[in-house]
SEZAFI-302113 format. One record per atom (N, C-alpha, C, O): residue in one letter; x, y negated, z negated. Coordinates in pm, whole numbers, plus 32768, in hexadecimal, padded with zeros to 4 digits. Layout:
% residues N
AXYZ;...
This chain:
% residues 199
R291E127B2584;R28EF12DC2527;R2882131F255B;R286D13892520;T2844130C25A5;T27D8134C25C8;T27B51391265C;T27AE134226BB;P27A713E8266D;P2789141126FC;P272C13F5276A;P26D3143E2795;L275113782794;L2736130627E2;L271A13302875;L26AD132628AD;L278D136028AA;L27B51394293B;L27C5141A2945;L2805145728F0;G2792145129A3;G278C151329A3;G2827150B29E7;G286E14AD2A0A;T283615A829E9;T28B115E42A31;T288915E82A91;T28BF16422AD1;S283E15B02ACB;S280D15E92B53;S286D15FD2BC3;S28A815972BE5;P289316922C1B;P28EC16B02C4B;P2904165C2CDF;P289816442D16;L294916402D0B;L294B16092DAA;L299516892E00;L29F416C92DD3;A2962169A2E6B;A298C17272EB2;A299816F02F38;A294C16992F62;I29FC17232F7F;I2A2716FB300A;I2A5E1735304B;I2AD617453030;D2A23177730C8;D2A7717E3310C;D2A7F179631B7;D2A3B174731F8;A2ADD17D331C5;A2B0E179A3271;A2B2D181D32AB;A2B95184F3280;P2AE61865330A;P2B2518C8334E;P2BAC18B83385;P2BD9184833A0;G2BFC1941339B;G2C75192733D8;G2C68195B3450;G2BFF198B347B;G2CF6195234A1;G2D0B19C33504;G2D3F1A5134DE;G2D141AA73492;R2DB51A483538;R2E081AEA34F7;R2E211ABA348A;R2E431B27345E;L2E2D1A833443;L2E791A65337D;L2E081A303355;L2DB119FC339A;S2E0C1A4032C2;S2DA91A2B324A;S2D4719C23275;S2D76196232B1;P2CBF19C7325D;P2C7E19533222;P2CBD18FE31BE;P2D2819113186;F2C68189A31B0;F2C86185D314A;F2C2E184C30F3;F2BE217F03111;V2C11188F3075;V2B8D18BA3039;V2BA318762FAC;V2BDD18BF2F5B;L2B7F17F12F7B;L2B7617B82EEA;L2B2317DF2EAF;L2ABB17F32EED;D2B2617F82E3C;D2A9F18182DD6;D2ACD18082D63;D2B0D18632D2E;M2AAE17722D14;M2AD317482CBB;M2A8517002C4B;M2A2016CB2C78;A2A9A16EC2BAF;A2A5D16B52B60;A2A7916212B8E;A2AAC16072BFB;T2A4F15B82B26;T2A8415502B41;T2A9815332A94;T2A9314C72A5A;T2AA915902A6E;T2ADF158D29E9;T2B9115D529FC;T2BCC16052A5D;V2BB315C0297A;V2C6516002975;V2C361690297F;V2C6D16CC29DB;A2BF616C4294A;A2BBF175C295E;A2B2A177C296B;A2ADA173A292A;A2B0B17C629A7;A2A8C181029C8;A2A33182F293F;A2A74187628F2;R29CB18142917;R298A182428AA;R299118C82894;R299C18F92824;G298B190B28FD;G298E19B02905;G2A0D19DD28C6;G2A141A462887;K2A6A199428D8;K2AF719B92890;K2AFD199727FE;K2B5F19BA27BD;I2AB0196327D4;I2AAD19302751;I2A2C197926FC;I2A12196C2684;R29E519C9275F;R297A1A122717;R29B91AAC2728;R29961AFE26D3;R2A221ADE27A2;R2A461B3A2766;R2ABC1B4E2700;R2AD71BB726C5;A2B021ACF26F6;A2B761AD52665;A2B071AE125F6;A2B1F1B282595;Q2AA61AAE25FE;Q2A3B1AC12569;Q2A111B59257B;Q2A2E1B9B2517;R29D61B9D25DA;R29B91C1025D3;R2A3B1C8B259F;R2A201CF9256E;R2AB81C5E25B3;R2B3B1CAB25C8;R2B6B1C8F2531;R2BC01CDA2501;G2B251C0224CD;G2B741BEF2465;G2BFC1BBB2460;G2C381BCF23F6;E2C421B7424C9;E2CA51B372510;E2C971A8824F8;E2C2E1A4C24E3;S2D1D1A512501;S2D0619B924E4;S2D01197A2569;S2D2319BB25CC;I2CDF19112572;I2D0118E0260E;I2D651846260D;I2D6617E925BC;P2DA5185A2673;P2E1217DA267A;P2DD4173E265B;P2D7017012681;E2E361725260D;E2E1F16A825E6;E2E0E1649267E;E2E48166D26E4;G2DAD15C0267B;G2D84157B26E4;G2D2515AA2745;G2D0E156B27AC;W2CEB161C2724;W2C7616562760;W2BF316142711;W2B9815F4275E;A2BD715F8267A;A2B5F15DB266E;A2B73159425E4;A2BCC15B22594;L2B19153625D3;L2AF714E72545;L2A81154C24ED;L2A23158D251A;D2AAB153E2470;D2A2115812412;D29AE15472419;D299A15122486;A2944153B23BA;A28E014E623A7;A28D714572367;A287A14062365;E297E14542324;E29B413D72307;E29EC13A6234A;E2A1B13432312;G2A1713AE23D4;G2A4C137C2432;G2AF2139823F8;G2B40134F2435;Q2B1F13D223B5;Q2BA8140023B0;Q2BCB14962402;Q2B7814EE2418;P2C401499241F;P2CA814EF2476;P2C7315762440;P2C45157123CE;T2C7315E22479;T2C41166E2433;T2C8916CC2490;T2C9416AE2508;T2CB717372460;T2CDA179F248F;T2CAF1837246C;T2CEE18A12473;D2C151811243D;D2B8518852401;D2B4B186E2471;D2B5217FC249F;P2B0718D024B6;P2ABD18E4251E;P2A3818B224C9;P29FB185A2507;S2A0418D2245C;S298A18F42448;S298B183D2404;S291E18032403;K2A0217F623D4;K29D9177023D7;K29CE172B244A;K297F16CD245A;A2A29175D24AD;A2A0D17372556;A299E172C2587;A297E16CA25CA;M293F17A62569;M28DF17A92595;M28601735255C;M2809170425A4;A286F172124E3;A281E16E724AA;A2833163024D0;A27DD15D824CB;G28DC162324FC;G28D515812521;G28F5159825AD;G28B915E925F5;V296A154025D7;V298015262686;V29B4154C26B9;V2A0B158B267D;M29BA15522738;M2A3A15922793;M2A7814FF27D0;M2A45149827FE;L2AED152727BB;L2B33149E27DF;L2B4514AC2893;L2B60150E28D7;P2B2A142628B7;P2B54141E295E;P2BC514302992;P2C1813DF2968;L2BEE148029E5;L2C5E14872A2E;L2C9413D52A6A;L2C4F13852AA9;G2D2113C62A3A;G2D4213392A7A;G2D1512D22A28;G2D2B12622A55;G2CEA12D729D8;G2CA4125B2963;G2C5511F429E1;G2C58122D2A4E;P2C2F11A529E3;P2BDC114329F9;P2BC211512A91;P2B5D11222AC5;K2C2E119A2ADC;K2BFC11D22B5D;K2B9A12292B65;K2B34121F2BAB;G2BC012972B09;G2B6712EE2B00;G2AE212D22AE9;G2A7A13032B14;S2B0212632A89;S2A56124F2A55;S2A1C12252AC7;S29AC12522ADE;G2A4B11DB2B13;G2A2411C72B8E;G29E612252BE8;G2977120D2C18;I2A2A12902C05;I29E812E82C6B;I29A613292C02;I2962137E2C3B;A299313312B8E;A292713972B2C;A287A131A2B28;A280713312B02;M28BD129D2B62;M282E124B2B6A;M280312672BF0;M2796129B2C08;W285812462C49;W2849127A2CD1;W27EB12EF2CD3;W277812DD2CF9;M281913772CA6;M27D313CA2CC4;M273313C62C70;M26C513F22C90;D275213992C27;D26C013932BDB;D267213202C2B;D260213052C00;I269F12DB2C94;I264B128E2CB6;I261712CB2D43;I25A712AF2D6F;F2670131F2D84;F2670136E2DF3;F25F513E52DBB;F258713E82DF1;G2618143F2D4F;G25BC14A12D37;G253814632CCF;G24CC149D2CD9;G2541140B2C86;G24CA13E92C39;G248A134E2C85;G242B134E2CD3;V24BF12F62C68;V248912862C96;V2456128C2D34;V23E012732D51;L24B012AD2D8F;L245B12C22E23;L240B13322E55;L23CD132F2EBF;T241113AF2DED;T23B313E52DFD;T231114032DB7;T22B1144B2DD5;G232F13A42D4D;G22BD13922D14;G229014082C72;G223814232C20;A232614292CA2;A232E14992BE8;A236314352B99;A237E13C12BB6;Q2375148D2B08;Q23B614492A9F;Q244A14182AB5;Q2488142B2B1D;Y247B13D52A47;Y24FE13832A66;Y2504132D29DA;Y24A71318298C;G2583130629D5;G25B612BB2946;G2579130128DB;G252012D82890;G25BA137F28DE;G25B613CA283E;G252B13FA2834;G250C141827C1;E24CA140B2890;E245414472882;E242114CF28D4;E23AC14F428D5;V248B15102917;V2498157B292A;V24B015D228CB;V250D15B5287F;R2464165828B2;R247216A12857;R24C6170D287B;R24DC172F28F0;G24FF175027FC;G257517C727FB;G253218322837;G24B718362834;P2579188D286E;P2564190B289B;P25171949282E;P24D01998286D;N2500195327D0;N24C419A12764;N24751971273D;N245019B826DF;D242619062746;D23D118D32711;D235318DC2757;D234B189D27C0;F22FB19172734;F2284193C2761;F2205192B276C;F21AB196927A5;D220D18B3271B;D2161188026F8;D2127183A274C;D20AC1833274E;R217B17F527A6;R215D17AD2820;R21C517A228A3;R223F17B328B1;P2173178828E4;P21F617B12975;P224717532953;P224416E72919;Q22A617AF2996;Q2352175629A4;Q237716D329F4;Q23D9169529CA;G233816A52A59;G230216282A83;G23B016492AE3;G23DF15DB2AFE;T23EF16972B04;T246D167F2B4F;T244C165F2BBE;T23DE167D2BEC;G249916282BF3;G248315FE2C94;G250916152CDE;G257616242CA8;H24F216162D5E;H2574162E2DCF;H2565160D2E47;H24F916152E82;I25D315E22E7B;I25D7158E2F0E;I262D15DC2F65;I269E15F82F3E;F260316052FDB;F264816363038;F263415D530B6;F25C915A530DB;I26DB15BE3102;I26FF15693163;I274515C531C9;I27AF15FC31AB;A271815D23226;A275616103295;A278115BA32EB;A273C155632FE;I27F115C9332C;I284C15913380;I288115F233F9;I28E5163933ED;Q283115EB346A;Q2862161734FF;Q28EE16093516;Q292715A23538;P2927168734FE;P29BD167C3520;P29F016353591;P2A3615D0358E;D29C6167135F1;D29E5162536AD;D2979158536B1;D294815583718;L296C1553363F;L292114E1365E;L2975147036A1;L2942141836E6;F2A17147C3682;F2A4813EA36A8;F2AB61427371E;F2AD513EB3785;V2AE714AF36F3;V2B2D14F2377B;V2AFE15873783;V2AA315A33735;P2B2A15E937D1;P2B1116473813;P2B2A16B737B8;P2B9716BA377F;M2AE0170837A4;M2AF517673734;M2B8017B93736;M2BBA17D936CE;E2BA617D0379E;E2C2A180E37BF;E2CA217933771;E2CEE17AF3714;K2C9B172637A6;K2CE716C5376B;K2CAF16A736B5;K2D0F1672367D;Y2C7616AF3685;Y2C3D16AE3606;Y2CA0171A35C0;Y2CF816FC3570;R2C7E17AA35F1;R2CB617F135D8;R2D64181335AB;R2DA51843354E;E2D7817D23637;E2E2617C83648;E2E3E176035D1;E2E96177E3581;R2E11171335C6;R2E18167E357D;R2E3916C834F7;R2EA816C434C1;M2DCA170E34C6;M2DB0174D3420;M2E3A17C1341C;M2E7D17D433B7;D2E53180834A6;D2EBE1830346C;D2F4C18313466;D2FA1187F3438;T2F4E17A034B4;T2FCF173F3499;T2FCB1711341C;T302E172333D5;L2F5D16CF33EA;L2F5816B4335C;L2F60172432F5;L2F7817023280;V2F531789330C;V2F8B17D5329C;V2FE5181132A8;V300B184B3242;Q303818253329;Q30B0186B3325;Q310F17F932FF;Q3185181832EC;R30E7177032F0;R313616F332D4;R315617063250;R31C917033225;V30E9171B3206;V30CC174A315F;V314C17993137;V31B0178230F3;H3118180B3186;H317518B63174;H31F31875318B;H323418843123;D3233183631DE;D32B5181231EB;D32F9179031AA;D3356174531C5;S32B717983164;S32EF1709311E;S3355170B30AC;S332017533058;P33C716E2307E;P342816E8302D;P33F617332FA7;P33B316EA2F5D;K340A17B22F7B;K33D917C42EEB;K3415178E2E78;K348B176A2E7E;A33DC17832E1C;A3432174C2DA4;A348417C42D69;A348518392D90;V34BF17942D11;V3537182B2CD8;V34DE18592C7A;V34A1181F2C20;G34E418FD2CAC;G3496196F2C79;G343619992CB3;G34031A042C92;F340A194F2D15;F339A196A2D67;F339E19C02E07;F33BF19772E65;S33891A232E1E;S33991A832E9C;S333C1A392F09;S33581A3B2F81;E32C919F52ED5;E327819D42F5C;E320A19692F1E;E320C19412EA9;I31B619472F75;I317118D02F46;I30CF192A2FAF;I30CB1965301B;L307B19112F5F;L2FF9194C2F75;L2F8718C62F95;L2F85186B2F43;V2F3518C12FFE;V2EC818723002;V2E4118952FC6;V2E2419092FE2;A2DED185E2F84;A2D5A18792F54;A2D2119072F77;A2CE419002FE2;G2D2019642F50;G2CCD19C82F77;G2D311A472F77;G2D091ABB2F69;E2D9A1A2B2F84;E2DFF1A972FB0;E2E021AF62F2A;E2E011B712F33;P2E051ABA2EBD;P2E2C1AFF2E4D;P2DC01B582E1C;P2DD51BC12DDF;E2D5A1B2F2E36;E2CB51B5D2E04;E2CB41BDB2E8C;E2C791C472E85;S2CFF1BAB2EFC;S2CC71C302F71;S2D431CC12F3E;S2D2E1D392F32;R2DB11C762F2D;R2DF31CEA2EE5;R2DC01D322E4C;R2DD41DA62E28;M2D891CDE2E11;M2D601D3C2D75;M2CC81D8B2DC5;M2CA11DFA2DA2;E2C921D4A2E1D;E2C221D952E72;E2C481E292E9A;E2C131E932E7B;A2CAE1E0E2EE2;A2CDC1EA02EF6;A2D111EFC2EBD;A2D111F722EE0;Q2D5B1EB32E32;Q2D8A1F1D2DE9;Q2D231F462D94;Q2D2A1FB22D59;R2CBA1EF12D86;R2C5B1F282D1A;R2BFA1F9B2D52;R2BC61FF22D0C;R2BE81F8C2DE9;R2B981FE82E29;R2BE8208E2E17;R2BA720F62E12;K2C61208A2E11;K2CE221012DF9;K2CDB212A2D5E;K2CD1219B2D2D;T2CE120CD2D2F;T2CCD20F42C97;T2C5C20E82C3A;T2C5D212E2BD5;G2C0A20A42C4C;G2B9820872C15;G2BB91FFF2BA4;G2C221FC32B8B;I2B501FF42B7E;I2B471F512B26;I2B401F762A87;I2AE61FB22A4B;S2BC21F3E2A52;S2BE71F6429A6;S2BA11F1E2943;S2BE31EC02918;Y2B4A1F28291A;Y2B191EF728B8;Y2B261EF5281A;Y2B271F6A27F3;A2B2F1EAB27C4;A2B5F1E972721;A2AE61F1526F6;A2A7F1F222738;R2B021F692685;R2AAC1F972649;R2A371F842624;R29DF1FD9261B;A2A2F1EFA2608;A29C91EB025D4;A29571E88263C;A28DD1E892631;E29A01E682694;E29511E532701;E29021ECD274D;E288E1EC32776;L29471F2C2757;L29271FA12778;L28AF1FE02730;L2849200F2763;M28CC1FD826BC;M28431FEF2659;M27D41F9E2640;M27721FC025FD;S27E41F2B267B;S27751ED72689;S271D1F02271B;S26A21F062727;L277A1F1C2779;L27351F3327D9;L26D81FB927E9;L266C1FCC2820;Q27372014279C;Q26F420AB276E;Q266B207B2712;Q25FF20B3271F;E267A203226D3;E25F4203E2661;E25991FD226C3;E25251FD82698;E259E1F8E2714;E25231F68277D;E25061FBE27DE;E24921FC02809;A2570201A2816;A2557207F284A;A24CA20CE282A;A246320E3286C;A250020F72788;A248A21452758;A2432212C275A;A23D5216E2789;K242D209E2715;K2392203D2729;K234220702790;K22DD20B32777;V236C2053280E;V22E420682860;V2308210728B0;V22D92121291E;G2356215C286F;G235921DC289A;G23A222102909;G2374225F295C;I243021D62909;I246821E0297C;I24E3222D2942;I24FC221F28CA;P253722822995;P257C22E9295A;P25F922B3293A;P262C226A298F;P263B22C828CB;P26C822832895;P27142274292A;P271522CC2980;L275921E32936;L27B121D629A8;L282E22302993;L2845224D291E;P2879225B29E9;P28D822C729DF;P293C229929B8;P2946221F29C3;Q29A922DE297F;Q2A252291293F;Q2AA623032979;Q2A9E237E297B;L2AFE22C3299A;L2B4F230329E3;L2BD323402975;L2C1C23A22987;R2BD022CF28EF;R2C1B22E9288C;R2BF4228C280E;R2C33229727A5;
């Protein structure tokens, strides 16, 4: 019932060749806490199974979810990954861990958030050209897998975000009115001109 393990994200990037790289950036919970904050700002509910309230009961109310706990993805396996990330980002680095990391809006003392970065040279085991060829083969095999009924393509991690980035560079980023008003208020506080609005 208490938020002991964090929602520490796990990010992995494997460069590709001529095809897409593999770019995975995920929370160790069913949904990232940012999605719940966004639903809270927009006055929307959240799907069942994302979080528990402060009493440990399932909730679709984002405000109650923020006062409660995020549920781990994949049940016990997700809890194991969350603890692994707490070990890597907190225990190993000397940062806070095990429920001691402060939230992003707690300003009375440092958050105590830790990070760990591990880089592996892609051509450590095979030549770079061979590595890129093998990555392209893997991505192509995923793309070419039989599709489930109702689906026209299979994407690898990072491709949906790459498409969204290209679209947003053309059309801009849409915000809910409440989000935009909040940004405008913060800008005004520090003397920044209002953000331009397309509509």
